[in-house]
N, CA, C and O atoms as a GROMACS GRO file, in nm:
protein
  480
    1UNK      N    1   0.392   0.173  -2.953
    1UNK     CA    2   0.412   0.250  -2.833
    1UNK      C    3   0.516   0.180  -2.744
    1UNK      O    4   0.516   0.057  -2.734
    2UNK      N    5   0.601   0.256  -2.682
    2UNK     CA    6   0.709   0.203  -2.600
    2UNK      C    7   0.653   0.147  -2.469
    2UNK      O    8   0.572   0.212  -2.403
    3UNK      N    9   0.696   0.029  -2.431
    3UNK     CA   10   0.655  -0.035  -2.307
    3UNK      C   11   0.730   0.030  -2.190
    3UNK      O   12   0.852   0.046  -2.196
    4UNK      N   13   0.658   0.067  -2.086
    4UNK     CA   14   0.721   0.126  -1.968
    4UNK      C   15   0.797   0.019  -1.893
    4UNK      O   16   0.747  -0.092  -1.874
    5UNK      N   17   0.918   0.052  -1.849
    5UNK     CA   18   1.000  -0.044  -1.776
    5UNK      C   19   1.032   0.016  -1.640
    5UNK      O   20   1.076   0.131  -1.630
    6UNK      N   21   1.012  -0.062  -1.538
    6UNK     CA   22   1.041  -0.018  -1.402
    6UNK      C   23   1.191  -0.024  -1.380
    6UNK      O   24   1.254  -0.126  -1.410
    7UNK      N   25   1.248   0.083  -1.328
    7UNK     CA   26   1.392   0.088  -1.304
    7UNK      C   27   1.428   0.099  -1.157
    7UNK      O   28   1.545   0.087  -1.121
    8UNK      N   29   1.330   0.122  -1.070
    8UNK     CA   30   1.355   0.133  -0.928
    8UNK      C   31   1.384  -0.006  -0.870
    8UNK      O   32   1.295  -0.092  -0.869
    9UNK      N   33   1.508  -0.032  -0.822
    9UNK     CA   34   1.541  -0.166  -0.774
    9UNK      C   35   1.459  -0.210  -0.652
    9UNK      O   36   1.427  -0.328  -0.638
   10UNK      N   37   1.423  -0.116  -0.564
   10UNK     CA   38   1.340  -0.150  -0.449
   10UNK      C   39   1.202  -0.198  -0.493
   10UNK      O   40   1.148  -0.294  -0.439
   11UNK      N   41   1.146  -0.130  -0.592
   11UNK     CA   42   1.014  -0.167  -0.643
   11UNK      C   43   1.018  -0.301  -0.714
   11UNK      O   44   0.927  -0.382  -0.698
   12UNK      N   45   1.122  -0.326  -0.790
   12UNK     CA   46   1.137  -0.455  -0.859
   12UNK      C   47   1.146  -0.568  -0.757
   12UNK      O   48   1.081  -0.672  -0.774
   13UNK      N   49   1.225  -0.550  -0.652
   13UNK     CA   50   1.239  -0.651  -0.547
   13UNK      C   51   1.106  -0.675  -0.476
   13UNK      O   52   1.070  -0.790  -0.448
   14UNK      N   53   1.032  -0.568  -0.448
   14UNK     CA   54   0.903  -0.581  -0.381
   14UNK      C   55   0.803  -0.658  -0.469
   14UNK      O   56   0.732  -0.745  -0.419
   15UNK      N   57   0.798  -0.627  -0.596
   15UNK     CA   58   0.705  -0.695  -0.687
   15UNK      C   59   0.739  -0.844  -0.695
   15UNK      O   60   0.650  -0.929  -0.692
   16UNK      N   61   0.868  -0.876  -0.703
   16UNK     CA   62   0.912  -1.015  -0.707
   16UNK      C   63   0.874  -1.088  -0.579
   16UNK      O   64   0.824  -1.200  -0.583
   17UNK      N   65   0.897  -1.024  -0.465
   17UNK     CA   66   0.862  -1.082  -0.335
   17UNK      C   67   0.711  -1.106  -0.324
   17UNK      O   68   0.669  -1.212  -0.278
   18UNK      N   69   0.632  -1.009  -0.366
   18UNK     CA   70   0.486  -1.023  -0.359
   18UNK      C   71   0.437  -1.139  -0.445
   18UNK      O   72   0.350  -1.216  -0.402
   19UNK      N   73   0.490  -1.152  -0.565
   19UNK     CA   74   0.449  -1.261  -0.654
   19UNK      C   75   0.488  -1.397  -0.596
   19UNK      O   76   0.410  -1.491  -0.601
   20UNK      N   77   0.609  -1.406  -0.540
   20UNK     CA   78   0.654  -1.532  -0.481
   20UNK      C   79   0.568  -1.571  -0.360
   20UNK      O   80   0.525  -1.686  -0.348
   21UNK      N   81   0.542  -1.476  -0.272
   21UNK     CA   82   0.461  -1.504  -0.154
   21UNK      C   83   0.316  -1.539  -0.192
   21UNK      O   84   0.252  -1.621  -0.126
   22UNK      N   85   0.266  -1.478  -0.298
   22UNK     CA   86   0.132  -1.509  -0.344
   22UNK      C   87   0.122  -1.654  -0.388
   22UNK      O   88   0.025  -1.723  -0.356
   23UNK      N   89   0.224  -1.702  -0.459
   23UNK     CA   90   0.226  -1.842  -0.502
   23UNK      C   91   0.242  -1.936  -0.384
   23UNK      O   92   0.170  -2.035  -0.372
   24UNK      N   93   0.338  -1.906  -0.296
   24UNK     CA   94   0.370  -1.995  -0.185
   24UNK      C   95   0.257  -2.004  -0.083
   24UNK      O   96   0.224  -2.113  -0.035
   25UNK      N   97   0.197  -1.892  -0.049
   25UNK     CA   98   0.092  -1.888   0.054
   25UNK      C   99  -0.048  -1.897  -0.005
   25UNK      O  100  -0.147  -1.903   0.068
   26UNK      N  101  -0.056  -1.899  -0.137
   26UNK     CA  102  -0.183  -1.902  -0.210
   26UNK      C  103  -0.276  -1.790  -0.161
   26UNK      O  104  -0.393  -1.811  -0.129
   27UNK      N  105  -0.219  -1.670  -0.158
   27UNK     CA  106  -0.291  -1.550  -0.117
   27UNK      C  107  -0.295  -1.455  -0.235
   27UNK      O  108  -0.196  -1.388  -0.265
   28UNK      N  109  -0.408  -1.449  -0.302
   28UNK     CA  110  -0.423  -1.369  -0.423
   28UNK      C  111  -0.408  -1.219  -0.402
   28UNK      O  112  -0.380  -1.147  -0.497
   29UNK      N  113  -0.426  -1.173  -0.280
   29UNK     CA  114  -0.416  -1.029  -0.253
   29UNK      C  115  -0.278  -0.975  -0.288
   29UNK      O  116  -0.267  -0.863  -0.339
   30UNK      N  117  -0.173  -1.053  -0.263
   30UNK     CA  118  -0.037  -1.006  -0.290
   30UNK      C  119  -0.010  -0.998  -0.439
   30UNK      O  120   0.063  -0.910  -0.485
   31UNK      N  121  -0.070  -1.089  -0.517
   31UNK     CA  122  -0.056  -1.082  -0.663
   31UNK      C  123  -0.127  -0.959  -0.718
   31UNK      O  124  -0.076  -0.893  -0.809
   32UNK      N  125  -0.244  -0.928  -0.664
   32UNK     CA  126  -0.316  -0.807  -0.706
   32UNK      C  127  -0.234  -0.681  -0.679
   32UNK      O  128  -0.226  -0.592  -0.764
   33UNK      N  129  -0.173  -0.675  -0.562
   33UNK     CA  130  -0.092  -0.558  -0.526
   33UNK      C  131   0.030  -0.550  -0.617
   33UNK      O  132   0.069  -0.441  -0.660
   34UNK      N  133   0.092  -0.664  -0.648
   34UNK     CA  134   0.208  -0.666  -0.739
   34UNK      C  135   0.169  -0.614  -0.876
   34UNK      O  136   0.247  -0.542  -0.939
   35UNK      N  137   0.051  -0.650  -0.924
   35UNK     CA  138   0.006  -0.603  -1.056
   35UNK      C  139  -0.016  -0.452  -1.056
   35UNK      O  140   0.020  -0.384  -1.153
   36UNK      N  141  -0.073  -0.398  -0.948
   36UNK     CA  142  -0.091  -0.252  -0.939
   36UNK      C  143   0.044  -0.181  -0.937
   36UNK      O  144   0.061  -0.077  -1.001
   37UNK      N  145   0.140  -0.237  -0.864
   37UNK     CA  146   0.272  -0.175  -0.855
   37UNK      C  147   0.352  -0.187  -0.985
   37UNK      O  148   0.445  -0.110  -1.007
   38UNK      N  149   0.316  -0.283  -1.070
   38UNK     CA  150   0.387  -0.305  -1.196
   38UNK      C  151   0.351  -0.203  -1.303
   38UNK      O  152   0.416  -0.197  -1.407
   39UNK      N  153   0.249  -0.126  -1.280
   39UNK     CA  154   0.207  -0.027  -1.378
   39UNK      C  155   0.308   0.088  -1.385
   39UNK      O  156   0.392   0.104  -1.297
   40UNK      N  157   0.298   0.166  -1.491
   40UNK     CA  158   0.387   0.281  -1.504
   40UNK      C  159   0.357   0.382  -1.394
   40UNK      O  160   0.250   0.378  -1.333
   41UNK      N  161   0.448   0.470  -1.369
   41UNK     CA  162   0.433   0.565  -1.259
   41UNK      C  163   0.308   0.651  -1.274
   41UNK      O  164   0.240   0.680  -1.175
   42UNK      N  165   0.277   0.691  -1.396
   42UNK     CA  166   0.159   0.776  -1.416
   42UNK      C  167   0.028   0.700  -1.395
   42UNK      O  168  -0.075   0.762  -1.369
   43UNK      N  169   0.032   0.568  -1.406
   43UNK     CA  170  -0.089   0.489  -1.386
   43UNK      C  171  -0.097   0.430  -1.246
   43UNK      O  172  -0.200   0.372  -1.209
   44UNK      N  173   0.007   0.443  -1.167
   44UNK     CA  174   0.009   0.390  -1.033
   44UNK      C  175  -0.086   0.468  -0.943
   44UNK      O  176  -0.117   0.585  -0.969
   45UNK      N  177  -0.132   0.406  -0.839
   45UNK     CA  178  -0.233   0.461  -0.750
   45UNK      C  179  -0.174   0.570  -0.660
   45UNK      O  180  -0.064   0.555  -0.606
   46UNK      N  181  -0.249   0.679  -0.643
   46UNK     CA  182  -0.220   0.783  -0.544
   46UNK      C  183  -0.350   0.806  -0.467
   46UNK      O  184  -0.453   0.838  -0.526
   47UNK      N  185  -0.343   0.790  -0.336
   47UNK     CA  186  -0.463   0.798  -0.253
   47UNK      C  187  -0.443   0.906  -0.147
   47UNK      O  188  -0.339   0.912  -0.081
   48UNK      N  189  -0.544   0.991  -0.131
   48UNK     CA  190  -0.542   1.092  -0.026
   48UNK      C  191  -0.589   1.033   0.106
   48UNK      O  192  -0.662   0.934   0.108
   49UNK      N  193  -0.547   1.094   0.216
   49UNK     CA  194  -0.588   1.048   0.348
   49UNK      C  195  -0.740   1.054   0.366
   49UNK      O  196  -0.797   0.972   0.438
   50UNK      N  197  -0.805   1.150   0.302
   50UNK     CA  198  -0.951   1.161   0.315
   50UNK      C  199  -1.020   1.035   0.262
   50UNK      O  200  -1.120   0.992   0.319
   51UNK      N  201  -0.968   0.976   0.156
   51UNK     CA  202  -1.027   0.854   0.101
   51UNK      C  203  -1.005   0.737   0.197
   51UNK      O  204  -1.094   0.655   0.217
   52UNK      N  205  -0.887   0.729   0.256
   52UNK     CA  206  -0.861   0.624   0.355
   52UNK      C  207  -0.956   0.639   0.472
   52UNK      O  208  -1.009   0.539   0.521
   53UNK      N  209  -0.978   0.760   0.517
   53UNK     CA  210  -1.068   0.786   0.629
   53UNK      C  211  -1.212   0.745   0.597
   53UNK      O  212  -1.281   0.688   0.682
   54UNK      N  213  -1.256   0.773   0.475
   54UNK     CA  214  -1.394   0.738   0.435
   54UNK      C  215  -1.418   0.588   0.425
   54UNK      O  216  -1.527   0.541   0.456
   55UNK      N  217  -1.317   0.513   0.383
   55UNK     CA  218  -1.336   0.372   0.352
   55UNK      C  219  -1.284   0.277   0.459
   55UNK      O  220  -1.275   0.156   0.435
   56UNK      N  221  -1.249   0.328   0.575
   56UNK     CA  222  -1.199   0.242   0.682
   56UNK      C  223  -1.271   0.270   0.812
   56UNK      O  224  -1.335   0.373   0.831
   57UNK      N  225  -1.257   0.173   0.902
   57UNK     CA  226  -1.304   0.189   1.039
   57UNK      C  227  -1.182   0.181   1.130
   57UNK      O  228  -1.070   0.154   1.084
   58UNK      N  229  -1.203   0.205   1.256
   58UNK     CA  230  -1.094   0.201   1.354
   58UNK      C  231  -1.032   0.061   1.355
   58UNK      O  232  -1.103  -0.039   1.350
   59UNK      N  233  -0.899   0.056   1.360
   59UNK     CA  234  -0.819  -0.066   1.370
   59UNK      C  235  -0.818  -0.150   1.242
   59UNK      O  236  -0.777  -0.266   1.246
   60UNK      N  237  -0.860  -0.096   1.128
   60UNK     CA  238  -0.851  -0.167   1.000
   60UNK      C  239  -0.706  -0.168   0.952
   60UNK      O  240  -0.624  -0.085   0.992
   61UNK      N  241  -0.676  -0.265   0.865
   61UNK     CA  242  -0.546  -0.271   0.799
   61UNK      C  243  -0.568  -0.247   0.651
   61UNK      O  244  -0.651  -0.313   0.588
   62UNK      N  245  -0.494  -0.152   0.596
   62UNK     CA  246  -0.515  -0.106   0.459
   62UNK      C  247  -0.384  -0.109   0.382
   62UNK      O  248  -0.278  -0.077   0.436
   63UNK      N  249  -0.391  -0.147   0.253
   63UNK     CA  250  -0.276  -0.140   0.164
   63UNK      C  251  -0.309  -0.044   0.051
   63UNK      O  252  -0.415  -0.053  -0.011
   64UNK      N  253  -0.217   0.048   0.025
   64UNK     CA  254  -0.228   0.138  -0.089
   64UNK      C  255  -0.115   0.099  -0.184
   64UNK      O  256   0.002   0.124  -0.154
   65UNK      N  257  -0.147   0.039  -0.300
   65UNK     CA  258  -0.041  -0.003  -0.392
   65UNK      C  259   0.012   0.115  -0.474
   65UNK      O  260  -0.003   0.119  -0.596
   66UNK      N  261   0.073   0.207  -0.406
   66UNK     CA  262   0.124   0.328  -0.469
   66UNK      C  263   0.167   0.426  -0.362
   66UNK      O  264   0.243   0.390  -0.272
   67UNK      N  265   0.118   0.549  -0.373
   67UNK     CA  266   0.161   0.656  -0.282
   67UNK      C  267   0.043   0.713  -0.205
   67UNK      O  268  -0.066   0.728  -0.258
   68UNK      N  269   0.068   0.746  -0.079
   68UNK     CA  270  -0.032   0.812   0.005
   68UNK      C  271  -0.001   0.961   0.004
   68UNK      O  272   0.112   1.002   0.028
   69UNK      N  273  -0.104   1.042  -0.025
   69UNK     CA  274  -0.089   1.187  -0.027
   69UNK      C  275  -0.159   1.247   0.094
   69UNK      O  276  -0.248   1.185   0.151
   70UNK      N  277  -0.119   1.366   0.134
   70UNK     CA  278  -0.163   1.425   0.259
   70UNK      C  279  -0.289   1.509   0.254
   70UNK      O  280  -0.319   1.576   0.353
   71UNK      N  281  -0.363   1.508   0.147
   71UNK     CA  282  -0.484   1.589   0.140
   71UNK      C  283  -0.594   1.527   0.224
   71UNK      O  284  -0.616   1.406   0.220
   72UNK      N  285  -0.663   1.609   0.301
   72UNK     CA  286  -0.769   1.560   0.388
   72UNK      C  287  -0.716   1.527   0.525
   72UNK      O  288  -0.603   1.562   0.560
   73UNK      N  289  -0.799   1.460   0.603
   73UNK     CA  290  -0.758   1.424   0.738
   73UNK      C  291  -0.801   1.282   0.770
   73UNK      O  292  -0.890   1.226   0.706
   74UNK      N  293  -0.738   1.226   0.869
   74UNK     CA  294  -0.769   1.092   0.916
   74UNK      C  295  -0.813   1.107   1.060
   74UNK      O  296  -0.740   1.162   1.142
   75UNK      N  297  -0.933   1.058   1.092
   75UNK     CA  298  -0.987   1.081   1.225
   75UNK      C  299  -0.994   0.956   1.312
   75UNK      O  300  -1.058   0.958   1.417
   76UNK      N  301  -0.929   0.847   1.269
   76UNK     CA  302  -0.924   0.727   1.351
   76UNK      C  303  -0.794   0.651   1.323
   76UNK      O  304  -0.729   0.672   1.220
   77UNK      N  305  -0.756   0.564   1.416
   77UNK     CA  306  -0.630   0.492   1.405
   77UNK      C  307  -0.648   0.369   1.316
   77UNK      O  308  -0.736   0.286   1.340
   78UNK      N  309  -0.565   0.359   1.215
   78UNK     CA  310  -0.562   0.244   1.126
   78UNK      C  311  -0.416   0.207   1.102
   78UNK      O  312  -0.325   0.284   1.134
   79UNK      N  313  -0.394   0.090   1.044
   79UNK     CA  314  -0.261   0.052   0.999
   79UNK      C  315  -0.261   0.065   0.848
   79UNK      O  316  -0.342   0.004   0.780
   80UNK      N  317  -0.168   0.145   0.796
   80UNK     CA  318  -0.162   0.173   0.653
   80UNK      C  319  -0.027   0.128   0.599
   80UNK      O  320   0.078   0.166   0.653
   81UNK      N  321  -0.030   0.048   0.494
   81UNK     CA  322   0.092   0.005   0.427
   81UNK      C  323   0.090   0.057   0.284
   81UNK      O  324  -0.013   0.052   0.217
   82UNK      N  325   0.204   0.108   0.238
   82UNK     CA  326   0.212   0.155   0.100
   82UNK      C  327   0.357   0.151   0.056
   82UNK      O  328   0.448   0.130   0.136
   83UNK      N  329   0.377   0.172  -0.075
   83UNK     CA  330   0.512   0.178  -0.127
   83UNK      C  331   0.579   0.309  -0.089
   83UNK      O  332   0.699   0.313  -0.063
   84UNK      N  333   0.500   0.417  -0.085
   84UNK     CA  334   0.555   0.549  -0.055
   84UNK      C  335   0.446   0.636   0.006
   84UNK      O  336   0.327   0.610  -0.012
   85UNK      N  337   0.487   0.738   0.078
   85UNK     CA  338   0.394   0.835   0.136
   85UNK      C  339   0.463   0.970   0.141
   85UNK      O  340   0.583   0.980   0.163
   86UNK      N  341   0.384   1.074   0.120
   86UNK     CA  342   0.441   1.209   0.129
   86UNK      C  343   0.471   1.242   0.275
   86UNK      O  344   0.417   1.179   0.366
   87UNK      N  345   0.557   1.339   0.296
   87UNK     CA  346   0.592   1.379   0.433
   87UNK      C  347   0.470   1.431   0.508
   87UNK      O  348   0.452   1.404   0.627
   88UNK      N  349   0.386   1.506   0.438
   88UNK     CA  350   0.265   1.560   0.500
   88UNK      C  351   0.172   1.446   0.542
   88UNK      O  352   0.112   1.452   0.650
   89UNK      N  353   0.160   1.343   0.459
   89UNK     CA  354   0.075   1.229   0.492
   89UNK      C  355   0.130   1.154   0.614
   89UNK      O  356   0.054   1.114   0.702
   90UNK      N  357   0.262   1.136   0.620
   90UNK     CA  358   0.321   1.068   0.734
   90UNK      C  359   0.296   1.146   0.863
   90UNK      O  360   0.268   1.086   0.968
   91UNK      N  361   0.308   1.277   0.856
   91UNK     CA  362   0.284   1.360   0.975
   91UNK      C  363   0.139   1.350   1.021
   91UNK      O  364   0.112   1.341   1.141
   92UNK      N  365   0.046   1.350   0.927
   92UNK     CA  366  -0.096   1.339   0.963
   92UNK      C  367  -0.129   1.200   1.017
   92UNK      O  368  -0.216   1.187   1.104
   93UNK      N  369  -0.062   1.096   0.967
   93UNK     CA  370  -0.084   0.961   1.020
   93UNK      C  371  -0.037   0.953   1.165
   93UNK      O  372  -0.104   0.893   1.249
   94UNK      N  373   0.078   1.013   1.194
   94UNK     CA  374   0.128   1.015   1.331
   94UNK      C  375   0.032   1.092   1.421
   94UNK      O  376   0.005   1.049   1.534
   95UNK      N  377  -0.020   1.204   1.373
   95UNK     CA  378  -0.112   1.285   1.452
   95UNK      C  379  -0.242   1.210   1.482
   95UNK      O  380  -0.304   1.232   1.587
   96UNK      N  381  -0.284   1.123   1.392
   96UNK     CA  382  -0.408   1.046   1.411
   96UNK      C  383  -0.382   0.916   1.486
   96UNK      O  384  -0.474   0.835   1.503
   97UNK      N  385  -0.259   0.895   1.532
   97UNK     CA  386  -0.218   0.773   1.601
   97UNK      C  387  -0.235   0.650   1.514
   97UNK      O  388  -0.258   0.539   1.564
   98UNK      N  389  -0.223   0.670   1.383
   98UNK     CA  390  -0.227   0.559   1.288
   98UNK      C  391  -0.085   0.506   1.270
   98UNK      O  392   0.012   0.575   1.299
   99UNK      N  393  -0.074   0.384   1.221
   99UNK     CA  394   0.056   0.322   1.203
   99UNK      C  395   0.085   0.311   1.054
   99UNK      O  396   0.005   0.256   0.979
  100UNK      N  397   0.200   0.363   1.012
  100UNK     CA  398   0.243   0.355   0.872
  100UNK      C  399   0.357   0.255   0.862
  100UNK      O  400   0.459   0.269   0.930
  101UNK      N  401   0.339   0.153   0.776
  101UNK     CA  402   0.442   0.052   0.755
  101UNK      C  403   0.459   0.029   0.604
  101UNK      O  404   0.376   0.071   0.524
  102UNK      N  405   0.567  -0.037   0.568
  102UNK     CA  406   0.588  -0.069   0.427
  102UNK      C  407   0.508  -0.195   0.392
  102UNK      O  408   0.464  -0.268   0.480
  103UNK      N  409   0.491  -0.218   0.264
  103UNK     CA  410   0.417  -0.336   0.219
  103UNK      C  411   0.492  -0.463   0.258
  103UNK      O  412   0.430  -0.563   0.294
  104UNK      N  413   0.624  -0.461   0.250
  104UNK     CA  414   0.701  -0.580   0.287
  104UNK      C  415   0.688  -0.612   0.437
  104UNK      O  416   0.686  -0.729   0.475
  105UNK      N  417   0.678  -0.509   0.522
  105UNK     CA  418   0.655  -0.532   0.665
  105UNK      C  419   0.519  -0.597   0.688
  105UNK      O  420   0.505  -0.689   0.769
  106UNK      N  421   0.418  -0.549   0.617
  106UNK     CA  422   0.284  -0.608   0.629
  106UNK      C  423   0.285  -0.752   0.581
  106UNK      O  424   0.218  -0.838   0.639
  107UNK      N  425   0.358  -0.779   0.475
  107UNK     CA  426   0.369  -0.914   0.422
  107UNK      C  427   0.429  -1.009   0.525
  107UNK      O  428   0.384  -1.123   0.538
  108UNK      N  429   0.530  -0.963   0.600
  108UNK     CA  430   0.590  -1.046   0.704
  108UNK      C  431   0.494  -1.068   0.820
  108UNK      O  432   0.488  -1.178   0.875
  109UNK      N  433   0.418  -0.965   0.858
  109UNK     CA  434   0.325  -0.976   0.970
  109UNK      C  435   0.202  -1.059   0.936
  109UNK      O  436   0.149  -1.130   1.022
  110UNK      N  437   0.156  -1.050   0.812
  110UNK     CA  438   0.032  -1.115   0.771
  110UNK      C  439   0.052  -1.184   0.635
  110UNK      O  440   0.007  -1.132   0.533
  111UNK      N  441   0.120  -1.300   0.633
  111UNK     CA  442   0.153  -1.363   0.505
  111UNK      C  443   0.031  -1.407   0.423
  111UNK      O  444   0.039  -1.413   0.301
  112UNK      N  445  -0.078  -1.437   0.487
  112UNK     CA  446  -0.199  -1.478   0.415
  112UNK      C  447  -0.278  -1.358   0.363
  112UNK      O  448  -0.362  -1.372   0.274
  113UNK      N  449  -0.253  -1.240   0.418
  113UNK     CA  450  -0.324  -1.121   0.375
  113UNK      C  451  -0.467  -1.115   0.424
  113UNK      O  452  -0.551  -1.048   0.362
  114UNK      N  453  -0.497  -1.184   0.533
  114UNK     CA  454  -0.636  -1.185   0.583
  114UNK      C  455  -0.669  -1.052   0.650
  114UNK      O  456  -0.586  -0.992   0.718
  115UNK      N  457  -0.792  -1.008   0.630
  115UNK     CA  458  -0.846  -0.884   0.687
  115UNK      C  459  -0.767  -0.761   0.642
  115UNK      O  460  -0.751  -0.666   0.718
  116UNK      N  461  -0.718  -0.763   0.520
  116UNK     CA  462  -0.646  -0.648   0.463
  116UNK      C  463  -0.727  -0.593   0.348
  116UNK      O  464  -0.770  -0.667   0.260
  117UNK      N  465  -0.750  -0.461   0.349
  117UNK     CA  466  -0.824  -0.394   0.242
  117UNK      C  467  -0.725  -0.328   0.147
  117UNK      O  468  -0.623  -0.272   0.190
  118UNK      N  469  -0.756  -0.334   0.019
  118UNK     CA  470  -0.678  -0.260  -0.081
  118UNK      C  471  -0.758  -0.134  -0.115
  118UNK      O  472  -0.874  -0.142  -0.152
  119UNK      N  473  -0.694  -0.020  -0.101
  119UNK     CA  474  -0.758   0.106  -0.138
  119UNK      C  475  -0.682   0.162  -0.257
  119UNK      O  476  -0.561   0.183  -0.252
  120UNK      N  477  -0.757   0.186  -0.366
  120UNK     CA  478  -0.694   0.238  -0.487
  120UNK      C  479  -0.776   0.349  -0.545
  120UNK      O  480  -0.739   0.406  -0.648
   0.00000   0.00000   0.00000
């Protein structure tokens, strides 16, 4: 069977950065996220807003190692980081006063990855 190869240069750079920061800061969370992002597109995580709403509380920080989809609703403010999000999901995050950032932005703000949940 043919091995899937990632061709998106942004994704390759992000995976490399996550692995390096995981080694340097000894924060295993970034290595876990890099492994999820290294999977083929069909195996990568897609999470609906309803799942984020169910598994978080107000002011939580969450990482989705894949794409956020707009199905469902979010009824509290959280900080959500992901590789990608649909336009509908971004609009609903803004409406819920939640903050959407990229994974690399979260990595800069919280290099140790403390108090960050992975939702997959």
